[in-house]
KOLGUFI-858308 format. One record per residue (C-alpha): x, y, z; residue in three letters. Coordinates in Angstrom, 3 decimals. Each point is the difference from the previous one (the first is absolute). Layout:
residues N
+----------+----------+----------+------+
|        X |        Y |        Z | type |
+----------+----------+----------+------+
|        X |        Y |        Z |  ALA |
...
+----------+----------+----------+------+
END
This chain:
residues 437
+----------+----------+----------+------+
|        X |        Y |        Z | type |
+----------+----------+----------+------+
|   20.526 |  -14.805 |    8.866 |  UNK |
|   -0.978 |   -0.850 |    3.569 |  UNK |
|   -2.117 |    2.169 |    2.273 |  UNK |
|    0.578 |   -0.974 |    3.654 |  UNK |
|   -2.115 |    0.261 |    3.097 |  UNK |
|   -2.828 |    2.108 |   -1.419 |  UNK |
|   -3.732 |    0.181 |    0.784 |  UNK |
|   -2.290 |   -0.877 |   -2.901 |  UNK |
|   -3.257 |    1.951 |   -0.203 |  UNK |
|   -3.056 |   -1.341 |   -1.815 |  UNK |
|   -2.563 |    2.569 |   -1.083 |  UNK |
|   -2.456 |   -2.774 |   -0.909 |  UNK |
|   -0.586 |   -1.109 |    3.606 |  UNK |
|    1.929 |    2.677 |    1.963 |  UNK |
|    2.392 |   -2.560 |    1.443 |  UNK |
|    3.641 |    0.339 |    1.058 |  UNK |
|    2.650 |   -2.736 |   -0.261 |  UNK |
|    3.042 |    0.899 |    2.075 |  UNK |
|    3.639 |   -1.120 |   -0.251 |  UNK |
|   -0.197 |   -1.178 |   -3.594 |  UNK |
|    2.699 |   -0.557 |   -2.608 |  UNK |
|   -0.538 |    0.300 |   -3.732 |  UNK |
|    2.157 |   -1.449 |   -2.727 |  UNK |
|   -0.366 |    1.787 |   -3.351 |  UNK |
|    1.403 |   -1.463 |   -3.241 |  UNK |
|   -0.774 |    0.420 |   -3.719 |  UNK |
|   -2.535 |    2.757 |    0.637 |  UNK |
|   -2.170 |   -2.043 |    2.401 |  UNK |
|   -0.362 |   -0.858 |    3.647 |  UNK |
|    1.593 |   -3.474 |    0.111 |  UNK |
|   -0.347 |   -0.733 |    3.680 |  UNK |
|   -1.506 |    1.462 |    3.180 |  UNK |
|    1.003 |   -1.298 |    3.411 |  UNK |
|   -0.521 |    0.710 |    3.714 |  UNK |
|    3.474 |    0.662 |    1.287 |  UNK |
|   -0.954 |   -0.868 |    3.547 |  UNK |
|    0.308 |   -3.631 |   -1.113 |  UNK |
|    3.625 |   -0.782 |   -0.811 |  UNK |
|   -1.044 |   -2.903 |   -2.197 |  UNK |
|   -1.715 |    2.424 |   -2.404 |  UNK |
|    2.848 |    2.409 |   -0.695 |  UNK |
|    0.386 |    0.856 |   -3.671 |  UNK |
|    3.231 |   -0.962 |   -1.719 |  UNK |
|    1.852 |    2.671 |   -1.900 |  UNK |
|    3.130 |    0.550 |   -2.075 |  UNK |
|    2.828 |    2.259 |    1.193 |  UNK |
|   -0.620 |    2.604 |   -2.752 |  UNK |
|   -3.755 |    0.472 |    0.740 |  UNK |
|   -1.206 |    3.335 |    1.298 |  UNK |
|   -1.234 |   -0.217 |    3.618 |  UNK |
|   -2.429 |    2.598 |    1.338 |  UNK |
|   -0.503 |    0.303 |    3.720 |  UNK |
|   -3.706 |    0.361 |    0.603 |  UNK |
|    0.133 |    0.255 |    3.789 |  UNK |
|   -2.684 |    2.449 |    1.206 |  UNK |
|   -1.431 |    0.377 |   -3.511 |  UNK |
|   -3.036 |   -1.251 |   -1.899 |  UNK |
|   -0.307 |   -1.298 |   -3.540 |  UNK |
|   -3.023 |    0.328 |   -2.247 |  UNK |
|   -0.671 |   -0.757 |   -3.686 |  UNK |
|    0.772 |    2.790 |   -2.495 |  UNK |
|   -2.690 |    2.614 |   -0.595 |  UNK |
|   -1.988 |    0.306 |   -3.225 |  UNK |
|   -0.947 |    3.239 |   -1.749 |  UNK |
|   -2.858 |   -1.230 |   -2.188 |  UNK |
|   -0.631 |    3.193 |   -2.008 |  UNK |
|    2.444 |    2.805 |   -0.719 |  UNK |
|    1.322 |    2.484 |   -2.545 |  UNK |
|    3.494 |   -0.030 |    1.359 |  UNK |
|    1.757 |    2.460 |   -2.335 |  UNK |
|   -2.444 |    2.636 |    1.231 |  UNK |
|    2.505 |    0.569 |    2.747 |  UNK |
|    1.053 |    2.775 |   -2.378 |  UNK |
|   -3.368 |    1.733 |    0.487 |  UNK |
|   -0.129 |   -0.346 |    3.778 |  UNK |
|   -1.601 |    3.132 |    1.509 |  UNK |
|   -0.925 |    1.786 |   -3.248 |  UNK |
|   -3.816 |   -0.368 |    0.181 |  UNK |
|   -1.094 |    0.520 |    3.604 |  UNK |
|   -3.383 |    1.024 |    1.459 |  UNK |
|   -1.825 |   -0.222 |   -3.304 |  UNK |
|   -3.094 |   -1.856 |   -1.260 |  UNK |
|    0.286 |   -3.300 |   -1.850 |  UNK |
|   -1.002 |    1.716 |   -3.284 |  UNK |
|    2.625 |    2.684 |    0.368 |  UNK |
|    2.642 |   -2.490 |    1.157 |  UNK |
|   -0.313 |   -1.830 |   -3.332 |  UNK |
|   -0.894 |    2.807 |   -2.425 |  UNK |
|    2.022 |    2.936 |    1.329 |  UNK |
|    3.043 |   -1.767 |    1.371 |  UNK |
|    0.970 |   -3.662 |   -0.426 |  UNK |
|   -1.296 |   -0.707 |   -3.534 |  UNK |
|    1.645 |    3.239 |   -1.155 |  UNK |
|    3.357 |   -0.620 |    1.676 |  UNK |
|    0.191 |   -3.613 |   -1.103 |  UNK |
|    0.043 |    1.043 |   -3.651 |  UNK |
|    3.661 |    1.026 |    0.531 |  UNK |
|    1.070 |   -3.445 |    1.325 |  UNK |
|    2.826 |   -1.745 |   -1.889 |  UNK |
|    1.216 |   -3.548 |    0.636 |  UNK |
|    3.062 |    1.062 |    2.000 |  UNK |
|   -2.257 |    1.908 |    2.362 |  UNK |
|   -1.919 |   -3.179 |    0.733 |  UNK |
|    3.260 |   -1.782 |    0.767 |  UNK |
|    1.079 |    2.641 |    2.482 |  UNK |
|   -3.409 |    0.352 |    1.618 |  UNK |
|   -0.337 |   -3.754 |    0.335 |  UNK |
|    3.424 |   -0.342 |    1.607 |  UNK |
|   -0.997 |    2.623 |    2.603 |  UNK |
|   -3.277 |   -1.778 |    0.671 |  UNK |
|    1.673 |   -3.411 |    0.222 |  UNK |
|    2.467 |    1.364 |    2.516 |  UNK |
|   -2.805 |    1.469 |    2.108 |  UNK |
|   -1.977 |   -3.253 |   -0.143 |  UNK |
|    2.917 |   -2.213 |    0.976 |  UNK |
|    1.006 |    2.222 |    2.906 |  UNK |
|   -3.585 |   -0.352 |    1.277 |  UNK |
|   -0.185 |   -3.765 |   -0.400 |  UNK |
|   -1.832 |   -0.265 |   -3.362 |  UNK |
|    1.437 |   -2.936 |   -1.963 |  UNK |
|   -2.554 |   -0.302 |   -2.863 |  UNK |
|   -1.987 |    2.563 |   -1.981 |  UNK |
|   -2.576 |    0.117 |   -2.816 |  UNK |
|    1.007 |    3.070 |   -1.975 |  UNK |
|   -2.399 |    1.464 |   -2.598 |  UNK |
|    1.647 |    2.826 |   -2.023 |  UNK |
|    1.786 |    0.954 |   -3.229 |  UNK |
|    3.365 |   -0.829 |   -1.585 |  UNK |
|    0.090 |   -3.215 |    1.947 |  UNK |
|    3.133 |   -1.276 |   -1.672 |  UNK |
|    1.910 |    2.582 |    2.017 |  UNK |
|   -1.984 |   -0.864 |    3.126 |  UNK |
|    1.077 |   -3.599 |   -0.599 |  UNK |
|    3.660 |    1.123 |   -0.017 |  UNK |
|   -0.486 |    1.841 |    3.277 |  UNK |
|   -1.601 |   -3.034 |    1.734 |  UNK |
|    2.718 |   -2.331 |   -1.221 |  UNK |
|    2.576 |    2.404 |    1.444 |  UNK |
|   -1.850 |    0.407 |    3.284 |  UNK |
|   -0.453 |   -3.734 |    0.702 |  UNK |
|   -3.775 |    0.353 |    0.511 |  UNK |
|   -2.726 |   -2.268 |   -1.187 |  UNK |
|   -2.471 |    1.703 |   -2.368 |  UNK |
|   -2.978 |   -0.478 |   -2.248 |  UNK |
|    0.052 |    2.535 |   -2.856 |  UNK |
|   -2.950 |    1.275 |   -2.011 |  UNK |
|    0.453 |    2.608 |   -2.725 |  UNK |
|   -2.963 |    2.378 |    0.354 |  UNK |
|   -2.057 |    0.494 |   -3.178 |  UNK |
|   -2.996 |    2.326 |   -0.405 |  UNK |
|   -1.784 |   -1.670 |   -2.926 |  UNK |
|   -1.302 |    3.313 |   -1.281 |  UNK |
|    1.413 |    2.974 |   -1.872 |  UNK |
|    2.038 |    0.436 |   -3.222 |  UNK |
|    3.005 |   -1.997 |    1.278 |  UNK |
|   -1.964 |   -2.797 |    1.736 |  UNK |
|    0.904 |   -2.716 |   -2.559 |  UNK |
|    3.687 |    0.971 |    0.106 |  UNK |
|   -0.118 |   -0.018 |    3.817 |  UNK |
|   -1.567 |   -3.449 |   -0.026 |  UNK |
|    2.601 |   -1.418 |   -2.406 |  UNK |
|    2.875 |    1.428 |    2.057 |  UNK |
|   -1.438 |   -1.529 |    3.148 |  UNK |
|   -0.469 |   -3.369 |   -1.746 |  UNK |
|    3.536 |    0.047 |   -1.320 |  UNK |
|    1.293 |    0.642 |    3.525 |  UNK |
|   -2.165 |   -2.748 |    1.475 |  UNK |
|    1.203 |   -2.570 |   -2.527 |  UNK |
|    3.658 |    0.943 |    0.232 |  UNK |
|    0.231 |    0.064 |    3.808 |  UNK |
|   -2.331 |   -2.850 |    0.996 |  UNK |
|    2.117 |   -2.687 |    1.647 |  UNK |
|    3.229 |    1.978 |   -0.339 |  UNK |
|    0.695 |    0.161 |    3.716 |  UNK |
|   -1.214 |   -2.371 |    2.728 |  UNK |
|   -0.809 |    2.925 |    2.360 |  UNK |
|   -1.966 |    2.001 |   -2.545 |  UNK |
|   -3.355 |   -0.894 |   -1.554 |  UNK |
|   -2.207 |    1.769 |   -2.523 |  UNK |
|   -3.613 |    1.099 |   -0.062 |  UNK |
|   -2.000 |    1.796 |   -2.664 |  UNK |
|   -1.083 |    3.461 |    1.252 |  UNK |
|   -3.075 |    1.582 |   -1.523 |  UNK |
|   -0.605 |    3.168 |    1.956 |  UNK |
|   -3.647 |   -0.228 |    0.981 |  UNK |
|   -3.546 |   -0.535 |   -1.371 |  UNK |
|   -0.561 |    3.780 |    0.075 |  UNK |
|    2.908 |    0.583 |   -2.378 |  UNK |
|    0.072 |   -3.245 |   -2.024 |  UNK |
|   -2.977 |   -0.829 |   -2.295 |  UNK |
|   -1.588 |   -3.416 |    0.370 |  UNK |
|    1.428 |   -1.184 |   -3.336 |  UNK |
|    3.505 |    0.829 |    1.214 |  UNK |
|   -0.521 |   -1.793 |    3.309 |  UNK |
|   -1.192 |   -3.064 |   -1.882 |  UNK |
|    3.143 |    0.092 |   -2.143 |  UNK |
|    2.289 |    0.282 |    2.995 |  UNK |
|   -1.780 |   -2.799 |    1.815 |  UNK |
|    0.373 |   -2.306 |   -3.010 |  UNK |
|    3.711 |    0.862 |   -0.223 |  UNK |
|    0.403 |   -0.775 |    3.698 |  UNK |
|   -1.513 |   -3.434 |   -0.504 |  UNK |
|    2.139 |   -0.639 |   -3.089 |  UNK |
|    3.173 |    0.994 |    1.841 |  UNK |
|   -1.026 |   -1.597 |    3.323 |  UNK |
|    0.682 |    3.161 |    1.990 |  UNK |
|   -2.191 |    1.860 |    2.474 |  UNK |
|   -1.440 |    3.535 |   -0.272 |  UNK |
|    0.252 |    3.089 |    2.236 |  UNK |
|   -2.681 |    2.727 |   -0.243 |  UNK |
|   -1.602 |    2.895 |    1.866 |  UNK |
|   -3.717 |   -0.357 |    0.747 |  UNK |
|   -2.816 |    1.703 |    1.974 |  UNK |
|    2.246 |    2.644 |    1.561 |  UNK |
|   -2.779 |    2.523 |    0.640 |  UNK |
|   -3.787 |    0.004 |    0.409 |  UNK |
|   -0.180 |    2.143 |   -3.151 |  UNK |
|    1.736 |   -2.697 |   -2.060 |  UNK |
|   -2.582 |   -2.573 |    1.124 |  UNK |
|   -2.914 |    2.328 |   -0.674 |  UNK |
|    1.343 |    0.949 |   -3.468 |  UNK |
|    0.541 |   -3.676 |   -0.887 |  UNK |
|   -3.542 |   -0.892 |    1.059 |  UNK |
|   -1.382 |    2.858 |   -2.076 |  UNK |
|    2.047 |   -0.830 |   -3.106 |  UNK |
|    0.029 |   -3.792 |    0.038 |  UNK |
|   -2.573 |   -1.142 |    2.540 |  UNK |
|    2.862 |   -1.719 |    1.859 |  UNK |
|    2.366 |    0.931 |    2.772 |  UNK |
|    3.682 |    0.301 |   -1.011 |  UNK |
|    0.615 |   -3.468 |    1.510 |  UNK |
|   -2.846 |   -1.311 |   -2.141 |  UNK |
|    1.675 |    1.476 |   -3.084 |  UNK |
|    3.207 |   -1.786 |    0.877 |  UNK |
|   -1.920 |   -3.254 |    0.374 |  UNK |
|   -1.784 |    0.416 |   -3.336 |  UNK |
|    3.278 |    0.702 |   -1.849 |  UNK |
|    1.909 |   -2.919 |    1.579 |  UNK |
|    2.324 |    2.153 |    2.080 |  UNK |
|   -1.454 |   -1.179 |    3.308 |  UNK |
|    1.645 |   -3.384 |    0.532 |  UNK |
|    2.439 |   -1.963 |    2.097 |  UNK |
|    3.206 |    1.982 |    0.478 |  UNK |
|   -1.354 |    3.438 |   -0.928 |  UNK |
|    1.166 |    2.763 |    2.369 |  UNK |
|   -2.840 |    2.440 |    0.612 |  UNK |
|    1.517 |    3.291 |    1.101 |  UNK |
|   -2.264 |    1.661 |    2.567 |  UNK |
|   -3.561 |   -1.310 |   -0.705 |  UNK |
|   -0.738 |    2.479 |    2.781 |  UNK |
|   -3.666 |    0.347 |   -0.906 |  UNK |
|   -0.680 |   -3.558 |   -1.110 |  UNK |
|   -3.526 |   -1.048 |    0.936 |  UNK |
|   -0.739 |   -3.075 |    2.088 |  UNK |
|   -1.104 |   -1.768 |   -3.212 |  UNK |
|    3.300 |    1.076 |   -1.616 |  UNK |
|    1.876 |   -1.608 |    2.911 |  UNK |
|   -1.850 |   -3.281 |   -0.455 |  UNK |
|    0.949 |    0.065 |   -3.687 |  UNK |
|    3.654 |    0.817 |    0.754 |  UNK |
|    0.196 |   -2.920 |    2.409 |  UNK |
|   -1.671 |   -2.320 |   -2.520 |  UNK |
|    2.424 |    0.976 |   -2.774 |  UNK |
|    3.057 |   -0.249 |    2.270 |  UNK |
|    1.352 |    3.508 |   -0.502 |  UNK |
|    1.638 |    1.928 |    2.852 |  UNK |
|   -0.247 |    3.578 |    1.298 |  UNK |
|    2.912 |    2.335 |    0.746 |  UNK |
|   -1.190 |    2.306 |    2.763 |  UNK |
|    1.766 |    3.430 |    0.171 |  UNK |
|   -1.477 |    1.659 |    3.080 |  UNK |
|    2.204 |    3.101 |    0.179 |  UNK |
|   -0.901 |    1.097 |   -3.536 |  UNK |
|   -3.718 |   -0.240 |    0.800 |  UNK |
|    0.313 |    2.029 |    3.163 |  UNK |
|    2.128 |    2.693 |   -1.696 |  UNK |
|   -2.846 |    0.507 |   -2.474 |  UNK |
|   -2.601 |    0.074 |    2.768 |  UNK |
|   -1.360 |   -3.473 |   -0.658 |  UNK |
|   -1.355 |   -1.930 |    2.991 |  UNK |
|   -0.621 |   -3.379 |   -1.569 |  UNK |
|   -0.933 |   -3.109 |    1.934 |  UNK |
|    1.232 |   -2.256 |   -2.825 |  UNK |
|    2.582 |   -1.890 |    2.077 |  UNK |
|   -2.336 |   -1.433 |    2.718 |  UNK |
|   -2.590 |   -0.869 |   -2.668 |  UNK |
|    2.568 |   -1.699 |   -2.213 |  UNK |
|    1.450 |   -2.036 |    2.850 |  UNK |
|   -3.518 |   -1.032 |    1.074 |  UNK |
|   -0.705 |   -1.087 |   -3.579 |  UNK |
|    3.102 |   -2.171 |   -0.052 |  UNK |
|    1.720 |    1.983 |   -2.764 |  UNK |
|    3.790 |   -0.162 |   -0.304 |  UNK |
|    1.400 |    3.362 |    1.194 |  UNK |
|    3.524 |    1.416 |    0.188 |  UNK |
|    1.312 |    3.450 |    0.794 |  UNK |
|    1.287 |    2.511 |   -2.583 |  UNK |
|    1.724 |    3.321 |    0.176 |  UNK |
|   -1.398 |    1.428 |   -3.264 |  UNK |
|    2.188 |    2.721 |   -1.492 |  UNK |
|    2.306 |    2.352 |    1.865 |  UNK |
|   -1.868 |    3.058 |   -1.265 |  UNK |
|   -3.056 |   -1.137 |    1.919 |  UNK |
|    1.372 |   -2.034 |    2.907 |  UNK |
|    3.446 |    1.664 |    0.445 |  UNK |
|    1.594 |   -3.203 |    1.307 |  UNK |
|    0.242 |   -3.669 |   -0.987 |  UNK |
|    0.193 |   -1.198 |    3.606 |  UNK |
|   -2.422 |   -2.893 |    0.338 |  UNK |
|    0.206 |   -0.051 |    3.804 |  UNK |
|   -1.419 |    3.551 |   -0.209 |  UNK |
|   -2.624 |   -1.144 |   -2.492 |  UNK |
|   -1.107 |   -2.773 |    2.350 |  UNK |
|   -0.363 |    2.527 |    2.831 |  UNK |
|   -2.115 |    2.212 |   -2.250 |  UNK |
|   -2.103 |   -2.933 |   -1.099 |  UNK |
|   -0.803 |   -0.950 |    3.586 |  UNK |
|   -0.962 |    3.541 |    0.928 |  UNK |
|   -2.048 |    0.502 |   -3.160 |  UNK |
|   -1.905 |   -3.240 |    0.683 |  UNK |
|   -0.798 |    1.222 |    3.528 |  UNK |
|   -1.061 |    3.488 |   -1.091 |  UNK |
|   -2.037 |   -1.069 |   -3.013 |  UNK |
|   -2.063 |   -2.395 |    2.134 |  UNK |
|    0.134 |    2.082 |    3.167 |  UNK |
|    0.955 |   -3.196 |    1.770 |  UNK |
|    3.238 |   -0.346 |    1.908 |  UNK |
|   -0.143 |   -3.801 |   -0.235 |  UNK |
|    0.246 |    0.166 |   -3.822 |  UNK |
|    3.452 |   -0.099 |   -1.545 |  UNK |
|    1.273 |   -2.256 |    2.750 |  UNK |
|    3.706 |   -0.803 |    0.193 |  UNK |
|   -0.732 |   -3.617 |   -0.910 |  UNK |
|   -1.773 |    1.184 |   -3.221 |  UNK |
|    2.559 |    2.583 |   -1.073 |  UNK |
|    3.400 |   -1.546 |    0.616 |  UNK |
|   -0.509 |   -2.964 |   -2.406 |  UNK |
|   -0.521 |    2.555 |   -2.792 |  UNK |
|    3.548 |    1.236 |    0.397 |  UNK |
|    1.386 |   -2.954 |   -1.902 |  UNK |
|   -3.012 |   -1.291 |   -1.961 |  UNK |
|    1.944 |   -1.111 |   -3.036 |  UNK |
|   -2.769 |   -2.017 |   -1.590 |  UNK |
|   -1.591 |    3.180 |   -1.395 |  UNK |
|    3.124 |    0.624 |   -2.112 |  UNK |
|    0.524 |   -3.621 |   -0.969 |  UNK |
|    2.368 |   -1.132 |    2.750 |  UNK |
|   -1.389 |   -3.256 |    1.363 |  UNK |
|    0.728 |   -0.866 |    3.655 |  UNK |
|    1.631 |    3.396 |    0.521 |  UNK |
|   -0.214 |    1.461 |    3.459 |  UNK |
|    0.961 |   -3.138 |    1.910 |  UNK |
|    3.243 |   -0.953 |    1.685 |  UNK |
|    0.204 |   -3.719 |   -0.634 |  UNK |
|    2.391 |   -2.498 |   -1.525 |  UNK |
|   -0.068 |    0.219 |   -3.755 |  UNK |
|   -1.367 |    3.553 |   -0.113 |  UNK |
|    1.686 |    2.797 |   -1.888 |  UNK |
|    2.656 |    1.710 |    2.105 |  UNK |
|   -1.482 |    3.501 |   -0.119 |  UNK |
|    0.288 |    1.080 |    3.639 |  UNK |
|    0.170 |    3.066 |    2.239 |  UNK |
|    1.786 |    0.116 |    3.354 |  UNK |
|   -1.578 |    2.388 |    2.498 |  UNK |
|    1.999 |    1.572 |    2.821 |  UNK |
|   -2.381 |    1.195 |    2.766 |  UNK |
|    2.678 |    1.605 |    2.137 |  UNK |
|   -1.096 |    3.600 |   -0.604 |  UNK |
|   -2.143 |    2.268 |    2.257 |  UNK |
|   -2.961 |   -0.135 |   -2.400 |  UNK |
|   -0.301 |   -3.751 |    0.492 |  UNK |
|    0.313 |   -0.046 |    3.813 |  UNK |
|   -0.952 |   -1.498 |    2.338 |  UNK |
|   -1.001 |   -2.830 |   -2.320 |  UNK |
|   -3.312 |   -1.121 |    1.467 |  UNK |
|   -1.383 |   -1.116 |   -3.400 |  UNK |
|    2.439 |   -0.392 |   -2.907 |  UNK |
|   -2.810 |   -0.261 |   -2.552 |  UNK |
|   -1.597 |    3.252 |    1.181 |  UNK |
|    3.418 |    1.598 |   -0.001 |  UNK |
|    0.636 |   -1.046 |   -3.595 |  UNK |
|   -3.302 |    1.361 |   -1.211 |  UNK |
|   -0.143 |    3.219 |    1.974 |  UNK |
|    3.499 |    0.894 |    1.257 |  UNK |
|    2.695 |   -1.327 |   -2.338 |  UNK |
|    2.043 |    2.294 |   -2.232 |  UNK |
|    2.817 |   -0.540 |   -2.473 |  UNK |
|    2.616 |   -0.013 |    2.724 |  UNK |
|   -1.382 |   -3.306 |    1.118 |  UNK |
|    0.650 |   -1.655 |   -3.417 |  UNK |
|    3.393 |   -1.525 |    0.792 |  UNK |
|    0.655 |   -2.241 |   -3.005 |  UNK |
|   -1.861 |   -1.080 |   -3.154 |  UNK |
|    0.552 |   -3.137 |   -2.023 |  UNK |
|   -1.341 |   -0.541 |   -3.509 |  UNK |
|    0.358 |   -3.335 |   -1.823 |  UNK |
|    2.519 |   -1.108 |    2.673 |  UNK |
|    2.217 |    3.093 |   -0.477 |  UNK |
|    0.617 |    2.769 |    2.512 |  UNK |
|   -1.112 |    3.350 |   -1.517 |  UNK |
|   -0.238 |    2.012 |    3.256 |  UNK |
|    2.384 |   -0.736 |    2.885 |  UNK |
|   -0.259 |    1.796 |    3.353 |  UNK |
|   -2.097 |    2.723 |   -1.605 |  UNK |
|    2.400 |    0.585 |   -2.860 |  UNK |
|   -1.033 |   -0.587 |   -3.627 |  UNK |
|    2.519 |   -2.159 |   -1.794 |  UNK |
|   -1.161 |    0.135 |   -3.620 |  UNK |
|   -0.694 |    3.663 |   -0.830 |  UNK |
|    2.000 |    3.178 |    0.699 |  UNK |
|   -2.829 |    2.397 |    0.824 |  UNK |
|    2.253 |    3.049 |    0.467 |  UNK |
|    1.010 |   -0.202 |   -3.690 |  UNK |
|   -3.643 |    0.260 |   -1.023 |  UNK |
|   -1.093 |    3.079 |    1.963 |  UNK |
|    1.256 |    2.787 |   -2.323 |  UNK |
|   -1.121 |   -1.863 |   -3.125 |  UNK |
|   -3.493 |   -0.582 |    1.422 |  UNK |
|   -0.445 |    3.668 |    0.869 |  UNK |
|    1.111 |    1.084 |   -3.516 |  UNK |
|   -2.438 |   -2.423 |   -1.593 |  UNK |
|   -2.852 |    1.110 |    2.220 |  UNK |
|    0.553 |    3.670 |   -0.805 |  UNK |
|    0.021 |   -0.809 |   -3.713 |  UNK |
|   -3.259 |   -1.999 |    0.228 |  UNK |
|   -1.795 |    2.699 |    1.999 |  UNK |
|    1.136 |    2.597 |   -2.545 |  UNK |
|   -1.611 |   -1.974 |   -2.853 |  UNK |
|   -1.652 |    2.499 |   -2.301 |  UNK |
|   -3.519 |   -1.283 |   -0.612 |  UNK |
|   -3.511 |    0.937 |    0.997 |  UNK |
|   -1.492 |   -3.282 |   -1.121 |  UNK |
|    0.301 |   -3.284 |    1.923 |  UNK |
|    0.868 |   -3.199 |   -1.899 |  UNK |
|   -3.431 |   -1.286 |    0.958 |  UNK |
|   -3.094 |    1.556 |    1.446 |  UNK |
|   -1.164 |   -1.198 |    3.382 |  UNK |
+----------+----------+----------+------+
END
């Protein structure tokens, strides 16, 4: 594949390289040249796909560092409620009715939504991940999959064994899909269970993906019960280490952030979820100041409603400004690099357009009224862009979205099935959640 005459954007230094050609082969960017110099033109074979990039921009693929993608099926079913009620009266009741085929359908819908909005890689933390795996293979996306386990309750040991069986069977099965172990959180999982998972992760040489410090109440309760913050509990049990994805950490203390940086874990920041629950956390500016690795996450569709990471970036910038009451916080130069911060989910050197890099790319077409007049393309991407501007998406060197059209999933075929599944889940007859928040 060759992309001709396109402008390369770098979010790391907010630079633009115009009139560039890219040669993509074997899933990687093989060559980048300036086509204004005839001596640098890339060579190509007659059967290679050629994309005309004139008037367009190209950026690295976006990363969704924390999500529960199959929760597309629960989009809109728990609105304008407290965190406690969201879990105990809605989501953890409805999810009891989930069957593996539901997860496949919900994940396909979420993958379609992500690809159409430029997301090329996701860290998905949910249930029945064997069927999620099937959906991601079909979609063409890159994914890291963690089977969520609670570590408490009558079925906890069975849950753990099922998750371990999945992790062992699917690890290394597909070059685009990696595996993490997914203990839910220190407020659900006892310390002994966290220690067991951490040891398994070391033995299997896989990372972990866990929720932590989502609310002030969780931090206060942990201090009362253990004398440690939730992050401290993760450190004590061996979960806090290089490669661990910390979902939220919204109320991590400054000392927690120093510890997270020291251990090499990364934070998935899900700004829209926090704001929907009325949380005004200044975590992002503090984490960036502390030098912690941060990426953006959508969280689940029952709390965020979309998996659009451009939207999440916008929310993150505004939340940073509001939480600090400082318009200079959440600067474009701070936020845009988080769009494709692959290191948090184990993708080294992700988020750069350079020779030898993975060919996960997004072509942006700015020729719509919302992007005009074009004074500052980086400001336009953060604050003005919408899905109509996502022209084409490439994952692992393969076109998955072309001229705004998804090539790998027939979304229309999923609509009726998704609605039927959602109605069945919401009609689940139970007055007791599968866990207590």
